[in-house]
C-alpha positions, 0 to 999 in steps of 0.5 A, a space after each residue: 777146415 778153412 777161415 771164416 772171416 771176421 770183421 773186428 780186430 782180427 783176433 781169428 787171422 792171428 790164431 789163423 796165421 799160427 795154427 797153420 804152422 803147428 802140430 797136433 800137439 796137445 797143451 800140458 795142464 799141469 795140477 795147478 790149471 787142473 784144480 782151476 778149472 775144476 773149481 768152475 764145474 760143480 759135482 753131478 753136471 755135465 761136462 763136453 771136452 773138445 779134445 781127448 785130454 788130461 781135463 777129462 779124466 780130472 773132471 770125471 775124478 770130481 764127479 762131473 759126467 764128462 763125455 770127449 769129443 775127438 777125432 783120434 780113435 787112439 786117444 779115445 781109446 788111451 781115455 777109455 782106458 784111463 777111466 777104466 783102471 781109475 774107476 770112473 766113466 767117461 763117454 766117448 766120441 769119435 768126431 772131428 769138432 765141430 762136427 759132432 752130434 752130441 747134446 748140450 751140455 752144462 760146461 763146455 771145455 777145450 783145455 788147448 784143444 783150440 788150437 787143433 782148430 785154425 777156424 776158431 770162430 767156427 769152433 767157437 760158435 759151435 762151443 757156445 751153442 753146446 754150452 747151457 752155463 759155462 764155457 772154459 777154454 786154457 791156452 798158453 799166454 805167450 811168454 817165453 819158458 825161462 830156458 828160451 830168453 836165456 838162451 836168446 841172450 847167449 846168442 844174441 838172438 831177439 825172444 821170441 814172443 808167441 801170441 798170447 792164444 787166451 787173449 784171441 780166445 777172448 777179443 774173438 768172444 767178444 766179437 761175437 758179443 760174449 764177454 769172458 772173463 780171463 784169468 792167469 794160472 802159474 803153474 810148473 812143468 818139468 824136463 827131466 834127462 840122463 844127462 846133461 848134453 841130453 838137457 841141453 838138446 832139449 832146451 836148446 832144440 839142438 846141440 850146443 858147442 861145450 863152452 855155451 852149453 855150460 853157460 847155458 846150465 850155468 844161469 839156468 842153475 838155480 832151476 836144476 836139479 837130481 831126481 831120486 833116481 839120479 836123473 836131471 831135472 829143469 823146473 820152470 814157471 809157465 803162464 797159462 790163461 783162462 778163459 771163462 765165458 757164461 753163456 
């Protein structure tokens, strides 16, 4: 998909630059974010989720009539399997957003799915056109996790702060003439591993010298615990931005 230039503050250009270097990854919502999203949806409403993600099942279990659009047959099969296991119905459409022939829905949701689209304005315009009442978008706020900040301090490196994706979405909607509310939701994420060596590798993205690895774990000690199975677990808060746009 190619980028379409949008005049204004460069929200679309900033988004395009970020998504160009990433893979087809999904956003881990967590129960807090899922509950917040669900609070905007009434039972019996129709919901269009523009990617096969964990929220589709949450919305269906909350009583919504959910349709999922995704270009991956494997992800759609997983959604269908999860729906059968939980005793709910989720309709699936095999297509790449925004090139999907689907009806209007009360609510259209992008739970981290927009990062798969380099052309943010085009993806958002299609979402707006398919929404009868509300557009909901969730993505990360760009705040570095505690372990990233600690590691940067130990290495004497700058803390890398990503552009707040949710604000780029809200800014692009504003350039389209749509006013959106932005809400921050804090969720807890966890990294669970078998031993300390694996934990350091997961957090640092590589092996570290013994003394440096020990110092990293010492500084994160208050966030470390053992699971009932005896594994190490690192739990940390993550900021997520929710964009709520009436249409």
